[in-house]
C-alpha positions in Angstrom: 0.0 0.0 0.0 1.4 3.4 -0.9 1.8 6.0 1.9 -0.8 8.1 0.2 -3.4 5.3 0.3 -2.4 4.4 3.8 -2.9 8.0 4.9 -6.4 7.9 3.4 -7.3 4.8 5.4 -6.5 6.5 8.7 -8.7 8.7 10.8 -7.7 12.4 10.8 -5.5 14.1 12.0 -2.6 12.7 10.0 1.0 13.2 10.9 4.4 12.8 9.3 7.4 11.9 11.4 10.1 13.6 9.4 13.0 11.9 11.3 12.8 8.5 12.9 15.5 5.9 13.2 12.9 3.2 13.1 15.5 0.7 11.9 17.4 1.0 15.2 18.2 -2.1 17.3 16.1 -0.6 20.1 13.0 -1.5 18.1 14.0 -5.0 17.3 11.9 -6.7 20.0 8.7 -4.8 19.3 8.9 -3.0 15.9 5.7 -4.4 14.5 3.8 -3.3 17.7 5.3 0.2 17.6 4.5 0.6 13.9 0.9 -0.4 14.6 0.8 2.0 17.5 2.0 4.8 15.3 -0.6 4.0 12.6 -3.3 3.9 15.1 -2.2 7.3 16.4 -2.5 8.8 12.9 1.2 8.7 12.1 1.0 7.6 8.5 4.5 8.3 7.3 8.0 7.9 8.8 11.1 9.2 7.1 13.9 6.8 8.1 17.4 8.1 7.4 20.5 6.1 7.3 23.7 7.0 9.1 26.5 4.8 7.6 27.0 2.8 4.4 26.6 -0.4 6.4 23.3 0.9 7.7 21.7 1.1 4.2 20.5 -2.5 4.4 18.7 -2.1 7.7 16.9 1.1 6.5 16.0 -0.6 3.3 14.6 -3.7 5.1 12.6 -1.6 7.4 11.0 0.4 4.6 10.3 -2.8 2.7 8.4 -4.2 5.6 6.4 -1.1 6.7 4.7 0.8 3.8 4.6 4.0 5.7 8.4 4.1 6.1 10.3 6.0 3.5 14.1 6.0 3.2 16.7 8.7 3.2 20.3 7.7 2.4 23.2 9.5 4.0 26.5 9.4 6.0 26.1 10.9 9.5 28.8 13.2 10.9 29.0 11.3 14.2 30.3 8.2 12.3 33.1 9.8 10.4 35.5 7.2 11.8 33.7 4.6 9.8 33.2 6.5 6.6 35.6 6.0 3.7 35.9 7.9 0.4 34.4 4.9 -1.5 31.3 5.2 0.6 30.3 8.3 -1.4 30.2 6.2 -4.6 28.1 3.6 -2.6 25.7 6.3 -1.7 25.2 7.3 -5.3 24.7 3.6 -6.2 22.1 3.2 -3.4 20.2 6.3 -4.7 20.1 4.7 -8.1 19.1 1.4 -6.8 16.3 2.8 -4.5 15.1 6.3 -4.8 15.1 8.0 -1.4 12.9 10.8 -0.1 16.0 12.8 0.8 19.8 12.6 1.4 20.3 12.3 5.1 21.2 12.1 7.9 24.1 14.4 7.0 25.6 17.5 8.5 28.2 18.8 11.0 28.6 18.1 14.7 31.1 20.4 16.4 29.7 19.6 19.8 31.6 16.3 20.0 35.2 17.6 20.0 36.8 14.2 19.0 35.2 14.5 15.6 37.6 16.2 13.1 35.8 19.3 11.7 37.6 19.2 8.3 36.7 15.5 7.7 33.1 16.3 8.6 33.0 19.2 6.2 34.4 17.0 3.4 31.6 14.4 3.7 29.0 17.1 4.2 29.9 19.1 1.1 30.3 16.0 -1.0 26.8 14.8 0.0 25.3 18.2 -0.7 26.7 17.9 -4.2 25.1 14.5 -4.5 21.8 15.9 -3.3 22.1 18.6 -6.0 23.0 16.1 -8.7 19.9 14.0 -7.9 17.7 17.1 -7.1 16.9 15.8 -3.6 16.3 17.6 -0.3 18.5 16.9 2.7 18.0 16.0 6.3 20.5 18.1 8.2 22.2 17.3 11.6 23.8 20.4 13.2 25.2 20.9 16.7 27.3 24.0 17.4 27.8 24.2 13.5 24.8 26.0 12.1 26.6 28.9 10.6 29.0 26.5 8.7 26.0 24.4 7.6 24.4 27.6 6.2 27.6 28.8 4.5 27.8 25.6 2.3 24.0 25.7 1.6 24.4 29.1 0.2 27.1 27.9 -2.1 25.5 24.6 -3.1 21.9 25.3 -4.2 19.4 22.6 -3.2 15.7 22.1 -3.3 15.6 22.5 0.5 15.2 20.0 3.3 14.9 19.9 7.0 17.0 21.3 9.8 16.6 18.3 12.1 16.2 19.1 15.8 16.6 22.8 15.2 18.2 24.5 18.2 19.7 27.6 16.7 18.7 31.3 17.0 15.7 33.1 15.3 18.1 34.7 12.9 19.6 31.4 11.9 16.0 30.0 11.5 15.3 32.9 9.1 18.3 32.0 7.0 17.2 28.3 6.8 13.8 29.4 5.7 15.2 31.7 3.1 17.0 28.7 1.6 13.8 26.7 1.4 14.2 24.6 4.6 11.7 23.6 7.2 12.7 23.4 10.9 12.3 20.1 12.8 10.8 20.2 16.3 10.4 17.1 18.5 10.6 15.9 22.0 13.4 18.4 23.0 11.0 21.4 23.1 8.5 19.6 25.4 10.8 20.0 28.4 9.9 23.0 30.6 13.5 23.9 31.0 14.0 24.2 27.2 12.9 27.9 27.3 14.6 28.9 24.1 13.2 25.9 22.1 9.8 26.6 23.4 9.9 30.2 22.5 11.0 29.2 18.9 8.3 26.7 18.6 5.7 29.3 19.7 6.9 32.2 17.6 8.5 30.9 14.4 6.1 30.9 11.3 4.0 27.7 11.4 4.6 27.2 7.7 8.3 26.7 8.6 7.9 23.9 11.1 7.8 20.1 10.7 7.4 17.5 13.4 9.8 14.6 14.2 10.6 12.1 16.9 14.2 11.2 16.2 13.1 7.9 17.8 14.5 6.1 19.6 16.3 9.3 20.8 15.2 12.8 21.8 12.5 11.6 24.2 9.8 14.0 25.3 9.4 15.0 28.9 6.7 12.4 29.7 9.1 9.6 28.7 12.1 11.0 30.6 15.2 9.0 29.7 13.3 6.2 28.1 13.0 5.1 24.5 11.2 7.5 22.1 8.9 6.1 19.4 6.9 7.4 16.4 3.6 6.9 18.2 4.6 9.8 20.5 4.3 12.3 17.6 0.7 13.3 18.2 1.3 14.2 21.8 4.3 16.2 20.7 2.1 17.9 18.3 -0.4 18.7 21.1 2.4 20.4 23.0 3.1 22.6 20.0 -0.6 23.3 19.6 -0.9 24.4 23.3 2.2 26.6 23.0 0.7 28.4 19.9 -2.9 28.5 21.1 -4.1 26.3 18.2 -6.1 23.1 17.8 -4.3 19.8 17.3 -6.0 19.5 14.0 -4.7 22.7 12.8 -1.1 21.9 13.7 -1.4 18.4 12.2 -2.7 19.8 8.9 -0.1 22.5 8.7 3.0 20.4 9.7 1.8 17.6 7.4 1.5 20.1 4.5 4.9 21.5 5.2 6.5 18.1 5.3 4.9 17.0 2.1 6.0 20.1 0.3 9.6 20.3 1.5 10.2 16.6 1.0 8.4 16.6 -2.4 6.3 13.6 -1.3 3.8 14.0 -4.2 6.7 13.6 -6.6 8.2 10.8 -4.7 5.0 8.8 -4.6 4.3 9.4 -8.3 7.8 8.0 -9.0 7.3 5.0 -6.9 3.9 4.3 -8.3 5.1 4.5 -11.9 8.2 2.3 -11.2 
């Protein structure tokens, strides 16, 4: 069943989890049950990004088993010790073999000091070029690195993408928006102590926001340090609705519309249907 047909079979409101590592080992024991719980909650689509070349197979298997899971292919900056130059060619081959929704998860992580910035930038820039070559959006990881992320995005023009787990300034948010990006908000802003994120979630233009879980990571406040899951997305959306003084239905409709637009899901579904 296509994700479009699957969405139609669900009760409104509908949600798109724009960033879920649903292939992760944390879900091995109960992945079927968690997928069913997500569908029952109205989460019709999960974007599942890879993190290394060796992770492509797990993402592909997950997306083959669960019709609402759609793949993104990329090499994550956290794993630069495992990346090799030849993996960029493997990434191109994987895109040709199985068209993704986006290139991701890619980006820069300057928070972890052991990760060489120059090596990170090399893989980031090369993957931006691949995204441009295939006219694909990107799923960006950025910690302590947003200005450098933006610098390269200005030089390598892309059809947009998502700034996953956005935690920058309002000015940086505006720069991403100018470049055609949406800003990902998930469990992190639900914590009362996350005053800056809560202010951004409340004040940024709604048309610039998409929802995500980053499951099994980035748990919302009601989970604490436990495992996050795609089925939590509606409750995360409710937190956003309450911050903005809106209905859940309005937030669901807007964020789903934003995700479908920036990830070009109409085009993706048409390609998959015609294949």
